[in-house]
N, CA, C and O atoms as a GROMACS GRO file, in nm:
protein
  572
    1MET      N    1   3.759  -2.924   3.354
    1MET     CA    2   3.772  -2.855   3.227
    1MET      C    3   3.652  -2.893   3.139
    1MET      O    4   3.635  -3.011   3.109
    2PRO      N    5   3.571  -2.800   3.097
    2PRO     CA    6   3.456  -2.832   3.014
    2PRO      C    7   3.498  -2.894   2.882
    2PRO      O    8   3.604  -2.862   2.828
    3GLN      N    9   3.414  -2.982   2.830
    3GLN     CA   10   3.446  -3.049   2.704
    3GLN      C   11   3.464  -2.949   2.592
    3GLN      O   12   3.555  -2.964   2.510
    4ASP      N   13   3.379  -2.846   2.586
    4ASP     CA   14   3.391  -2.748   2.479
    4ASP      C   15   3.526  -2.679   2.485
    4ASP      O   16   3.590  -2.656   2.382
    5ASP      N   17   3.570  -2.645   2.605
    5ASP     CA   18   3.700  -2.581   2.621
    5ASP      C   19   3.812  -2.674   2.574
    5ASP      O   20   3.904  -2.632   2.504
    6PHE      N   21   3.803  -2.801   2.613
    6PHE     CA   22   3.904  -2.898   2.569
    6PHE      C   23   3.904  -2.910   2.418
    6PHE      O   24   4.010  -2.904   2.355
    7TYR      N   25   3.787  -2.927   2.359
    7TYR     CA   26   3.782  -2.948   2.214
    7TYR      C   27   3.828  -2.823   2.138
    7TYR      O   28   3.887  -2.835   2.031
    8THR      N   29   3.801  -2.706   2.192
    8THR     CA   30   3.850  -2.583   2.130
    8THR      C   31   4.002  -2.583   2.127
    8THR      O   32   4.063  -2.543   2.028
    9LYS      N   33   4.063  -2.627   2.237
    9LYS     CA   34   4.210  -2.637   2.241
    9LYS      C   35   4.260  -2.741   2.143
    9LYS      O   36   4.360  -2.720   2.076
   10VAL      N   37   4.189  -2.854   2.134
   10VAL     CA   38   4.228  -2.958   2.038
   10VAL      C   39   4.228  -2.901   1.897
   10VAL      O   40   4.326  -2.916   1.824
   11ARG      N   41   4.119  -2.834   1.859
   11ARG     CA   42   4.111  -2.778   1.723
   11ARG      C   43   4.225  -2.680   1.698
   11ARG      O   44   4.282  -2.679   1.589
   12ALA      N   45   4.259  -2.600   1.797
   12ALA     CA   46   4.369  -2.504   1.781
   12ALA      C   47   4.503  -2.576   1.773
   12ALA      O   48   4.595  -2.528   1.706
   13GLY      N   49   4.517  -2.689   1.840
   13GLY     CA   50   4.644  -2.760   1.844
   13GLY      C   51   4.670  -2.851   1.725
   13GLY      O   52   4.785  -2.892   1.704
   14LEU      N   53   4.568  -2.884   1.647
   14LEU     CA   54   4.587  -2.974   1.534
   14LEU      C   55   4.687  -2.918   1.433
   14LEU      O   56   4.772  -2.992   1.383
   15SER      N   57   4.676  -2.790   1.404
   15SER     CA   58   4.770  -2.730   1.308
   15SER      C   59   4.911  -2.727   1.365
   15SER      O   60   5.008  -2.738   1.290
   16ALA      N   61   4.924  -2.713   1.497
   16ALA     CA   62   5.057  -2.714   1.560
   16ALA      C   63   5.125  -2.850   1.543
   16ALA      O   64   5.246  -2.857   1.524
   17LEU      N   65   5.047  -2.957   1.551
   17LEU     CA   66   5.104  -3.090   1.528
   17LEU      C   67   5.162  -3.101   1.388
   17LEU      O   68   5.270  -3.158   1.368
   18LEU      N   69   5.090  -3.046   1.292
   18LEU     CA   70   5.138  -3.051   1.154
   18LEU      C   71   5.260  -2.961   1.134
   18LEU      O   72   5.347  -2.992   1.053
   19ARG      N   73   5.265  -2.849   1.206
   19ARG     CA   74   5.385  -2.764   1.200
   19ARG      C   75   5.507  -2.838   1.255
   19ARG      O   76   5.616  -2.830   1.198
   20GLN      N   77   5.487  -2.911   1.365
   20GLN     CA   78   5.600  -2.990   1.421
   20GLN      C   79   5.647  -3.093   1.320
   20GLN      O   80   5.767  -3.111   1.299
   21TRP      N   81   5.552  -3.161   1.256
   21TRP     CA   82   5.587  -3.262   1.156
   21TRP      C   83   5.668  -3.197   1.044
   21TRP      O   84   5.768  -3.253   0.998
   22GLN      N   85   5.626  -3.080   0.999
   22GLN     CA   86   5.700  -3.010   0.893
   22GLN      C   87   5.837  -2.966   0.940
   22GLN      O   88   5.934  -2.975   0.865
   23ALA      N   89   5.846  -2.918   1.062
   23ALA     CA   90   5.973  -2.867   1.113
   23ALA      C   91   6.075  -2.979   1.134
   23ALA      O   92   6.194  -2.961   1.110
   24LEU      N   93   6.028  -3.094   1.179
   24LEU     CA   94   6.120  -3.204   1.213
   24LEU      C   95   6.139  -3.306   1.103
   24LEU      O   96   6.238  -3.379   1.102
   25GLY      N   97   6.044  -3.312   1.010
   25GLY     CA   98   6.057  -3.406   0.899
   25GLY      C   99   6.174  -3.367   0.810
   25GLY      O  100   6.198  -3.250   0.785
   26GLN      N  101   6.245  -3.466   0.764
   26GLN     CA  102   6.365  -3.437   0.686
   26GLN      C  103   6.339  -3.458   0.537
   26GLN      O  104   6.398  -3.543   0.472
   27ALA      N  105   6.248  -3.376   0.487
   27ALA     CA  106   6.213  -3.380   0.345
   27ALA      C  107   6.143  -3.249   0.310
   27ALA      O  108   6.112  -3.169   0.398
   28ASP      N  109   6.120  -3.229   0.180
   28ASP     CA  110   6.047  -3.107   0.142
   28ASP      C  111   5.898  -3.127   0.170
   28ASP      O  112   5.853  -3.237   0.200
   29ALA      N  113   5.823  -3.019   0.159
   29ALA     CA  114   5.682  -3.020   0.197
   29ALA      C  115   5.600  -3.122   0.118
   29ALA      O  116   5.513  -3.189   0.174
   30ASP      N  117   5.627  -3.136  -0.012
   30ASP     CA  118   5.554  -3.234  -0.093
   30ASP      C  119   5.580  -3.376  -0.044
   30ASP      O  120   5.488  -3.458  -0.034
   31GLN      N  121   5.706  -3.406  -0.015
   31GLN     CA  122   5.741  -3.540   0.034
   31GLN      C  123   5.680  -3.566   0.172
   31GLN      O  124   5.633  -3.676   0.199
   32LEU      N  125   5.681  -3.464   0.259
   32LEU     CA  126   5.621  -3.480   0.392
   32LEU      C  127   5.471  -3.505   0.383
   32LEU      O  128   5.416  -3.585   0.459
   33ALA      N  129   5.405  -3.437   0.290
   33ALA     CA  130   5.261  -3.460   0.269
   33ALA      C  131   5.236  -3.602   0.219
   33ALA      O  132   5.142  -3.668   0.263
   34LEU      N  133   5.319  -3.647   0.127
   34LEU     CA  134   5.307  -3.784   0.075
   34LEU      C  135   5.330  -3.887   0.185
   34LEU      O  136   5.255  -3.983   0.197
   35ILE      N  137   5.434  -3.867   0.266
   35ILE     CA  138   5.463  -3.959   0.377
   35ILE      C  139   5.345  -3.963   0.474
   35ILE      O  140   5.306  -4.070   0.521
   36LEU      N  141   5.289  -3.848   0.503
   36LEU     CA  142   5.174  -3.840   0.594
   36LEU      C  143   5.056  -3.920   0.539
   36LEU      O  144   4.997  -4.001   0.611
   37ALA      N  145   5.023  -3.900   0.413
   37ALA     CA  146   4.908  -3.969   0.353
   37ALA      C  147   4.932  -4.119   0.343
   37ALA      O  148   4.844  -4.198   0.375
   38GLU      N  149   5.050  -4.157   0.298
   38GLU     CA  150   5.078  -4.301   0.282
   38GLU      C  151   5.084  -4.371   0.417
   38GLU      O  152   5.038  -4.485   0.430
   39THR      N  153   5.140  -4.306   0.516
   39THR     CA  154   5.144  -4.364   0.651
   39THR      C  155   5.003  -4.379   0.706
   39THR      O  156   4.971  -4.480   0.769
   40ALA      N  157   4.918  -4.280   0.682
   40ALA     CA  158   4.778  -4.290   0.728
   40ALA      C  159   4.711  -4.412   0.668
   40ALA      O  160   4.640  -4.484   0.737
   41ARG      N  161   4.734  -4.435   0.542
   41ARG     CA  162   4.673  -4.549   0.474
   41ARG      C  163   4.727  -4.682   0.528
   41ARG      O  164   4.651  -4.772   0.562
   42VAL      N  165   4.860  -4.692   0.536
   42VAL     CA  166   4.924  -4.818   0.578
   42VAL      C  167   4.895  -4.849   0.725
   42VAL      O  168   4.868  -4.963   0.760
   43ALA      N  169   4.902  -4.747   0.811
   43ALA     CA  170   4.881  -4.767   0.954
   43ALA      C  171   4.732  -4.766   0.992
   43ALA      O  172   4.697  -4.781   1.109
   44LYS      N  173   4.647  -4.748   0.891
   44LYS     CA  174   4.502  -4.747   0.913
   44LYS      C  175   4.458  -4.638   1.011
   44LYS      O  176   4.376  -4.661   1.100
   45LEU      N  177   4.515  -4.519   0.992
   45LEU     CA  178   4.481  -4.403   1.074
   45LEU      C  179   4.382  -4.312   1.003
   45LEU      O  180   4.339  -4.210   1.057
   46GLY      N  181   4.348  -4.349   0.883
   46GLY     CA  182   4.255  -4.272   0.802
   46GLY      C  183   4.272  -4.309   0.657
   46GLY      O  184   4.368  -4.375   0.619
   47THR      N  185   4.178  -4.265   0.578
   47THR     CA  186   4.184  -4.295   0.435
   47THR      C  187   4.172  -4.165   0.356
   47THR      O  188   4.063  -4.124   0.319
   48PRO      N  189   4.285  -4.102   0.332
   48PRO     CA  190   4.282  -3.977   0.255
   48PRO      C  191   4.221  -4.003   0.117
   48PRO      O  192   4.258  -4.098   0.048
   49ASP      N  193   4.128  -3.917   0.077
   49ASP     CA  194   4.067  -3.929  -0.056
   49ASP      C  195   4.171  -3.906  -0.165
   49ASP      O  196   4.173  -3.975  -0.267
   50THR      N  197   4.257  -3.810  -0.141
   50THR     CA  198   4.366  -3.780  -0.233
   50THR      C  199   4.491  -3.756  -0.149
   50THR      O  200   4.484  -3.735  -0.028
   51THR      N  201   4.603  -3.760  -0.215
   51THR     CA  202   4.728  -3.730  -0.145
   51THR      C  203   4.751  -3.580  -0.154
   51THR      O  204   4.760  -3.524  -0.263
   52PRO      N  205   4.761  -3.514  -0.038
   52PRO     CA  206   4.782  -3.369  -0.040
   52PRO      C  207   4.922  -3.334  -0.091
   52PRO      O  208   5.013  -3.417  -0.088
   53ASP      N  209   4.936  -3.213  -0.137
   53ASP     CA  210   5.068  -3.165  -0.176
   53ASP      C  211   5.124  -3.077  -0.064
   53ASP      O  212   5.057  -3.054   0.038
   54GLY      N  213   5.242  -3.028  -0.083
   54GLY     CA  214   5.307  -2.945   0.018
   54GLY      C  215   5.230  -2.818   0.050
   54GLY      O  216   5.228  -2.774   0.165
   55ALA      N  217   5.166  -2.760  -0.050
   55ALA     CA  218   5.088  -2.638  -0.027
   55ALA      C  219   4.969  -2.665   0.065
   55ALA      O  220   4.936  -2.583   0.151
   56MET      N  221   4.905  -2.781   0.047
   56MET     CA  222   4.791  -2.816   0.133
   56MET      C  223   4.840  -2.843   0.275
   56MET      O  224   4.777  -2.799   0.371
   57LEU      N  225   4.951  -2.913   0.289
   57LEU     CA  226   5.008  -2.938   0.422
   57LEU      C  227   5.041  -2.806   0.491
   57LEU      O  228   5.014  -2.789   0.610
   58LYS      N  229   5.098  -2.713   0.416
   58LYS     CA  230   5.130  -2.581   0.471
   58LYS      C  231   5.002  -2.509   0.514
   58LYS      O  232   4.999  -2.448   0.621
   59HIS      N  233   4.898  -2.516   0.433
   59HIS     CA  234   4.770  -2.453   0.468
   59HIS      C  235   4.716  -2.513   0.597
   59HIS      O  236   4.677  -2.439   0.688
   60TRP      N  237   4.714  -2.645   0.607
   60TRP     CA  238   4.664  -2.710   0.728
   60TRP      C  239   4.745  -2.671   0.851
   60TRP      O  240   4.690  -2.659   0.960
   61SER      N  241   4.875  -2.650   0.834
   61SER     CA  242   4.959  -2.617   0.949
   61SER      C  243   4.946  -2.471   0.992
   61SER      O  244   4.999  -2.432   1.096
   62GLN      N  245   4.875  -2.391   0.914
   62GLN     CA  246   4.859  -2.249   0.947
   62GLN      C  247   4.715  -2.208   0.973
   62GLN      O  248   4.689  -2.091   1.002
   63THR      N  249   4.622  -2.301   0.964
   63THR     CA  250   4.482  -2.265   0.976
   63THR      C  251   4.424  -2.304   1.112
   63THR      O  252   4.472  -2.396   1.177
   64LEU      N  253   4.322  -2.234   1.152
   64LEU     CA  254   4.245  -2.271   1.271
   64LEU      C  255   4.105  -2.313   1.228
   64LEU      O  256   4.016  -2.333   1.312
   65GLU      N  257   4.086  -2.326   1.098
   65GLU     CA  258   3.956  -2.366   1.046
   65GLU      C  259   3.935  -2.515   1.068
   65GLU      O  260   4.027  -2.587   1.105
   66ASP      N  261   3.813  -2.560   1.046
   66ASP     CA  262   3.778  -2.700   1.066
   66ASP      C  263   3.806  -2.786   0.944
   66ASP      O  264   3.753  -2.897   0.934
   67ASP      N  265   3.886  -2.738   0.851
   67ASP     CA  266   3.906  -2.814   0.728
   67ASP      C  267   4.025  -2.911   0.732
   67ASP      O  268   4.057  -2.972   0.630
   68ILE      N  269   4.089  -2.925   0.846
   68ILE     CA  270   4.199  -3.020   0.857
   68ILE      C  271   4.140  -3.160   0.876
   68ILE      O  272   4.070  -3.184   0.974
   69PRO      N  273   4.165  -3.251   0.784
   69PRO     CA  274   4.113  -3.387   0.802
   69PRO      C  275   4.184  -3.453   0.920
   69PRO      O  276   4.306  -3.443   0.932
   70LEU      N  277   4.109  -3.521   1.004
   70LEU     CA  278   4.166  -3.575   1.128
   70LEU      C  279   4.276  -3.677   1.103
   70LEU      O  280   4.362  -3.696   1.189
   71TRP      N  281   4.275  -3.744   0.987
   71TRP     CA  282   4.380  -3.842   0.961
   71TRP      C  283   4.518  -3.775   0.961
   71TRP      O  284   4.617  -3.839   0.997
   72ALA      N  285   4.527  -3.649   0.921
   72ALA     CA  286   4.657  -3.582   0.910
   72ALA      C  287   4.722  -3.562   1.047
   72ALA      O  288   4.836  -3.606   1.066
   73PRO      N  289   4.657  -3.497   1.144
   73PRO     CA  290   4.723  -3.485   1.275
   73PRO      C  291   4.735  -3.618   1.349
   73PRO      O  292   4.830  -3.638   1.424
   74ARG      N  293   4.641  -3.709   1.328
   74ARG     CA  294   4.655  -3.842   1.390
   74ARG      C  295   4.782  -3.909   1.340
   74ARG      O  296   4.856  -3.970   1.418
   75THR      N  297   4.807  -3.898   1.212
   75THR     CA  298   4.928  -3.958   1.154
   75THR      C  299   5.052  -3.882   1.198
   75THR      O  300   5.157  -3.943   1.221
   76ALA      N  301   5.043  -3.750   1.210
   76ALA     CA  302   5.157  -3.673   1.259
   76ALA      C  303   5.196  -3.719   1.399
   76ALA      O  304   5.314  -3.735   1.428
   77VAL      N  305   5.097  -3.742   1.486
   77VAL     CA  306   5.126  -3.792   1.621
   77VAL      C  307   5.193  -3.929   1.613
   77VAL      O  308   5.291  -3.955   1.682
   78PHE      N  309   5.141  -4.015   1.529
   78PHE     CA  310   5.199  -4.149   1.509
   78PHE      C  311   5.347  -4.137   1.471
   78PHE      O  312   5.432  -4.209   1.525
   79LEU      N  313   5.377  -4.048   1.378
   79LEU     CA  314   5.515  -4.032   1.331
   79LEU      C  315   5.603  -3.958   1.432
   79LEU      O  316   5.717  -3.997   1.454
   80LEU      N  317   5.550  -3.853   1.493
   80LEU     CA  318   5.628  -3.777   1.591
   80LEU      C  319   5.666  -3.863   1.711
   80LEU      O  320   5.776  -3.849   1.765
   81ASN      N  321   5.578  -3.954   1.753
   81ASN     CA  322   5.607  -4.041   1.867
   81ASN      C  323   5.725  -4.133   1.840
   81ASN      O  324   5.787  -4.182   1.934
   82GLN      N  325   5.756  -4.157   1.714
   82GLN     CA  326   5.863  -4.249   1.678
   82GLN      C  327   5.995  -4.180   1.645
   82GLN      O  328   6.096  -4.247   1.621
   83MET      N  329   5.996  -4.049   1.644
   83MET     CA  330   6.116  -3.976   1.605
   83MET      C  331   6.225  -3.982   1.711
   83MET      O  332   6.197  -3.966   1.830
   84PRO      N  333   6.348  -4.004   1.669
   84PRO     CA  334   6.459  -4.005   1.764
   84PRO      C  335   6.478  -3.870   1.834
   84PRO      O  336   6.533  -3.864   1.944
   85ALA      N  337   6.432  -3.762   1.773
   85ALA     CA  338   6.445  -3.628   1.832
   85ALA      C  339   6.358  -3.611   1.956
   85ALA      O  340   6.377  -3.516   2.032
   86LYS      N  341   6.264  -3.701   1.978
   86LYS     CA  342   6.173  -3.700   2.093
   86LYS      C  343   6.101  -3.565   2.108
   86LYS      O  344   6.113  -3.499   2.211
   87PRO      N  345   6.027  -3.526   2.005
   87PRO     CA  346   5.955  -3.398   2.015
   87PRO      C  347   5.847  -3.404   2.122
   87PRO      O  348   5.793  -3.510   2.153
   88THR      N  349   5.818  -3.288   2.175
   88THR     CA  350   5.712  -3.273   2.276
   88THR      C  351   5.622  -3.156   2.233
   88THR      O  352   5.663  -3.073   2.152
   89PRO      N  353   5.502  -3.150   2.288
   89PRO     CA  354   5.413  -3.038   2.254
   89PRO      C  355   5.475  -2.905   2.297
   89PRO      O  356   5.542  -2.896   2.400
   90GLN      N  357   5.450  -2.803   2.216
   90GLN     CA  358   5.506  -2.670   2.244
   90GLN      C  359   5.406  -2.575   2.306
   90GLN      O  360   5.439  -2.460   2.336
   91SER      N  361   5.281  -2.622   2.326
   91SER     CA  362   5.178  -2.538   2.386
   91SER      C  363   5.072  -2.628   2.450
   91SER      O  364   5.068  -2.748   2.426
   92GLU      N  365   4.986  -2.566   2.530
   92GLU     CA  366   4.877  -2.643   2.590
   92GLU      C  367   4.781  -2.695   2.483
   92GLU      O  368   4.734  -2.808   2.491
   93ALA      N  369   4.753  -2.612   2.383
   93ALA     CA  370   4.664  -2.655   2.275
   93ALA      C  371   4.723  -2.772   2.198
   93ALA      O  372   4.652  -2.868   2.165
   94GLU      N  373   4.852  -2.766   2.171
   94GLU     CA  374   4.916  -2.877   2.100
   94GLU      C  375   4.915  -3.003   2.186
   94GLU      O  376   4.895  -3.112   2.134
   95ALA      N  377   4.936  -2.989   2.316
   95ALA     CA  378   4.931  -3.106   2.406
   95ALA      C  379   4.792  -3.168   2.405
   95ALA      O  380   4.778  -3.290   2.405
   96CYS      N  381   4.689  -3.085   2.404
   96CYS     CA  382   4.551  -3.137   2.399
   96CYS      C  383   4.527  -3.212   2.268
   96CYS      O  384   4.467  -3.319   2.268
   97ALA      N  385   4.573  -3.155   2.157
   97ALA     CA  386   4.556  -3.221   2.027
   97ALA      C  387   4.635  -3.352   2.023
   97ALA      O  388   4.587  -3.452   1.971
   98TRP      N  389   4.755  -3.351   2.078
   98TRP     CA  390   4.840  -3.470   2.080
   98TRP      C  391   4.770  -3.581   2.160
   98TRP      O  392   4.763  -3.695   2.114
   99ALA      N  393   4.720  -3.546   2.277
   99ALA     CA  394   4.652  -3.644   2.363
   99ALA      C  395   4.525  -3.697   2.295
   99ALA      O  396   4.497  -3.816   2.299
  100TYR      N  397   4.449  -3.607   2.235
  100TYR     CA  398   4.326  -3.645   2.165
  100TYR      C  399   4.358  -3.746   2.054
  100TYR      O  400   4.292  -3.849   2.042
  101CYS      N  401   4.460  -3.715   1.974
  101CYS     CA  402   4.499  -3.805   1.865
  101CYS      C  403   4.554  -3.937   1.918
  101CYS      O  404   4.528  -4.043   1.861
  102TRP      N  405   4.629  -3.933   2.028
  102TRP     CA  406   4.682  -4.054   2.090
  102TRP      C  407   4.567  -4.150   2.124
  102TRP      O  408   4.575  -4.270   2.096
  103LEU      N  409   4.462  -4.097   2.184
  103LEU     CA  410   4.348  -4.181   2.221
  103LEU      C  411   4.269  -4.228   2.098
  103LEU      O  412   4.209  -4.334   2.101
  104ARG      N  413   4.270  -4.149   1.992
  104ARG     CA  414   4.201  -4.189   1.868
  104ARG      C  415   4.281  -4.294   1.791
  104ARG      O  416   4.224  -4.371   1.714
  105ASN      N  417   4.412  -4.296   1.811
  105ASN     CA  418   4.497  -4.389   1.736
  105ASN      C  419   4.498  -4.530   1.793
  105ASN      O  420   4.525  -4.626   1.721
  106ARG      N  421   4.470  -4.543   1.921
  106ARG     CA  422   4.478  -4.673   1.987
  106ARG      C  423   4.360  -4.690   2.082
  106ARG      O  424   4.292  -4.594   2.116
  107THR      N  425   4.336  -4.814   2.124
  107THR     CA  426   4.229  -4.844   2.219
  107THR      C  427   4.289  -4.874   2.354
  107THR      O  428   4.379  -4.957   2.366
  108PHE      N  429   4.238  -4.807   2.457
  108PHE     CA  430   4.284  -4.828   2.593
  108PHE      C  431   4.164  -4.850   2.683
  108PHE      O  432   4.056  -4.795   2.660
  109ASN      N  433   4.183  -4.932   2.786
  109ASN     CA  434   4.075  -4.959   2.882
  109ASN      C  435   4.071  -4.856   2.994
  109ASN      O  436   3.966  -4.833   3.053
  110THR      N  437   4.185  -4.795   3.023
  110THR     CA  438   4.193  -4.696   3.130
  110THR      C  439   4.285  -4.582   3.089
  110THR      O  440   4.368  -4.596   2.999
  111VAL      N  441   4.269  -4.470   3.156
  111VAL     CA  442   4.358  -4.358   3.130
  111VAL      C  443   4.500  -4.392   3.173
  111VAL      O  444   4.597  -4.346   3.112
  112GLU      N  445   4.512  -4.472   3.277
  112GLU     CA  446   4.645  -4.515   3.323
  112GLU      C  447   4.716  -4.597   3.215
  112GLU      O  448   4.835  -4.580   3.193
  113ALA      N  449   4.642  -4.686   3.149
  113ALA     CA  450   4.700  -4.766   3.041
  113ALA      C  451   4.742  -4.676   2.925
  113ALA      O  452   4.848  -4.697   2.865
  114ALA      N  453   4.661  -4.578   2.894
  114ALA     CA  454   4.695  -4.484   2.786
  114ALA      C  455   4.820  -4.404   2.822
  114ALA      O  456   4.906  -4.381   2.737
  115HIS      N  457   4.829  -4.363   2.947
  115HIS     CA  458   4.945  -4.285   2.992
  115HIS      C  459   5.072  -4.369   2.990
  115HIS      O  460   5.175  -4.323   2.941
  116SER      N  461   5.065  -4.489   3.042
  116SER     CA  462   5.187  -4.573   3.049
  116SER      C  463   5.232  -4.620   2.910
  116SER      O  464   5.348  -4.656   2.893
  117ALA      N  465   5.140  -4.622   2.811
  117ALA     CA  466   5.178  -4.662   2.676
  117ALA      C  467   5.247  -4.550   2.599
  117ALA      O  468   5.309  -4.575   2.496
  118LEU      N  469   5.238  -4.427   2.649
  118LEU     CA  470   5.307  -4.316   2.584
  118LEU      C  471   5.458  -4.337   2.589
  118LEU      O  472   5.509  -4.398   2.683
  119PRO      N  473   5.530  -4.288   2.489
  119PRO     CA  474   5.675  -4.287   2.502
  119PRO      C  475   5.715  -4.211   2.629
  119PRO      O  476   5.649  -4.114   2.667
  120ALA      N  477   5.820  -4.255   2.694
  120ALA     CA  478   5.861  -4.200   2.825
  120ALA      C  479   5.875  -4.047   2.823
  120ALA      O  480   5.836  -3.980   2.918
  121HIS      N  481   5.930  -3.992   2.714
  121HIS     CA  482   5.951  -3.847   2.709
  121HIS      C  483   5.821  -3.767   2.698
  121HIS      O  484   5.822  -3.645   2.714
  122LEU      N  485   5.709  -3.834   2.671
  122LEU     CA  486   5.581  -3.765   2.660
  122LEU      C  487   5.492  -3.783   2.782
  122LEU      O  488   5.389  -3.716   2.794
  123GLN      N  489   5.529  -3.870   2.873
  123GLN     CA  490   5.442  -3.899   2.987
  123GLN      C  491   5.418  -3.777   3.074
  123GLN      O  492   5.304  -3.750   3.110
  124ALA      N  493   5.520  -3.703   3.108
  124ALA     CA  494   5.501  -3.583   3.190
  124ALA      C  495   5.434  -3.469   3.112
  124ALA      O  496   5.337  -3.411   3.161
  125PRO      N  497   5.482  -3.437   2.989
  125PRO     CA  498   5.420  -3.325   2.917
  125PRO      C  499   5.273  -3.347   2.879
  125PRO      O  500   5.199  -3.250   2.861
  126LEU      N  501   5.231  -3.473   2.867
  126LEU     CA  502   5.092  -3.499   2.825
  126LEU      C  503   5.001  -3.543   2.939
  126LEU      O  504   4.884  -3.574   2.914
  127LYS      N  505   5.050  -3.548   3.062
  127LYS     CA  506   4.971  -3.602   3.173
  127LYS      C  507   4.834  -3.534   3.187
  127LYS      O  508   4.732  -3.602   3.181
  128SER      N  509   4.830  -3.404   3.205
  128SER     CA  510   4.701  -3.337   3.227
  128SER      C  511   4.617  -3.334   3.099
  128SER      O  512   4.495  -3.346   3.105
  129ALA      N  513   4.682  -3.317   2.984
  129ALA     CA  514   4.608  -3.316   2.857
  129ALA      C  515   4.546  -3.453   2.830
  129ALA      O  516   4.434  -3.462   2.779
  130LEU      N  517   4.618  -3.559   2.864
  130LEU     CA  518   4.565  -3.694   2.843
  130LEU      C  519   4.445  -3.720   2.934
  130LEU      O  520   4.348  -3.784   2.894
  131GLU      N  521   4.453  -3.671   3.056
  131GLU     CA  522   4.339  -3.687   3.148
  131GLU      C  523   4.217  -3.611   3.094
  131GLU      O  524   4.105  -3.662   3.103
  132ALA      N  525   4.237  -3.493   3.040
  132ALA     CA  526   4.127  -3.416   2.982
  132ALA      C  527   4.073  -3.486   2.856
  132ALA      O  528   3.952  -3.490   2.834
  133ALA      N  529   4.163  -3.541   2.776
  133ALA     CA  530   4.121  -3.613   2.656
  133ALA      C  531   4.040  -3.737   2.694
  133ALA      O  532   3.941  -3.770   2.628
  134TRP      N  533   4.082  -3.804   2.799
  134TRP     CA  534   4.010  -3.923   2.846
  134TRP      C  535   3.870  -3.886   2.892
  134TRP      O  536   3.772  -3.952   2.858
  135ARG      N  537   3.860  -3.778   2.970
  135ARG     CA  538   3.728  -3.733   3.017
  135ARG      C  539   3.639  -3.697   2.898
  135ARG      O  540   3.520  -3.730   2.896
  136ASP      N  541   3.698  -3.631   2.799
  136ASP     CA  542   3.623  -3.593   2.680
  136ASP      C  543   3.576  -3.719   2.606
  136ASP      O  544   3.460  -3.728   2.567
  137GLN      N  545   3.665  -3.814   2.588
  137GLN     CA  546   3.630  -3.937   2.517
  137GLN      C  547   3.523  -4.015   2.591
  137GLN      O  548   3.428  -4.065   2.529
  138GLN      N  549   3.536  -4.026   2.722
  138GLN     CA  550   3.437  -4.100   2.801
  138GLN      C  551   3.303  -4.029   2.802
  138GLN      O  552   3.199  -4.094   2.808
  139GLY      N  553   3.304  -3.897   2.795
  139GLY     CA  554   3.181  -3.821   2.793
  139GLY      C  555   3.102  -3.837   2.664
  139GLY      O  556   2.983  -3.806   2.660
  140LEU      N  557   3.168  -3.884   2.560
  140LEU     CA  558   3.102  -3.902   2.431
  140LEU      C  559   3.044  -4.041   2.413
  140LEU      O  560   2.974  -4.066   2.314
  141ARG      N  561   3.071  -4.132   2.505
  141ARG     CA  562   3.022  -4.270   2.492
  141ARG      C  563   2.876  -4.279   2.533
  141ARG      O  564   2.831  -4.215   2.628
  142LEU      N  565   2.804  -4.361   2.459
  142LEU     CA  566   2.664  -4.384   2.492
  142LEU      C  567   2.654  -4.486   2.604
  142LEU      O  568   2.731  -4.582   2.608
  143ILE      N  569   2.561  -4.466   2.694
  143ILE     CA  570   2.542  -4.559   2.806
  143ILE      C  571   2.426  -4.651   2.773
  143ILE      O  572   2.392  -4.738   2.853
   0.00000   0.00000   0.00000
C-alpha cells in the first residue's frame, strides 16, 4: 500500500474518529470538546491553543480538510480505547486513522508490540491498518 494512499485514508478517517467520540460520549458537544482538549493536555497528547467548543468539534467531525489538529483525533483514540462500549472502526479510513493515532500516542519497538498492546477487541479490526501505519511510520524515519 503506497504511503500516499495510506495517508489519504488517514486524513479521511480523522473526522470519523471524532464522530465516534461524539456519538458515544455521554455529554453535549461543548462538554465533549472540553473533555477532548483537557484530556489532550493532561495525557500529553497535544497542547490545544484554545479549548474548542461544540460547533468546532462538529466542524472537525464533518470535514475532510486539513484543519483538524492532530491532538483531537489522537485524544479521541485514547478515550475510545478506554470505553466500556468497546467501539471499533466503522470503515477502512477510520481504521487507518485509528492505527496512525495509536502509533503516535505511544512508542513501540515492533509492530507486534504495537498490535499486542491494543485492547483485545481492536486487535482483529486494526491488524492490517496497523501494519500499514507501521510501514508508513518506518518510512518516515531518517537513516
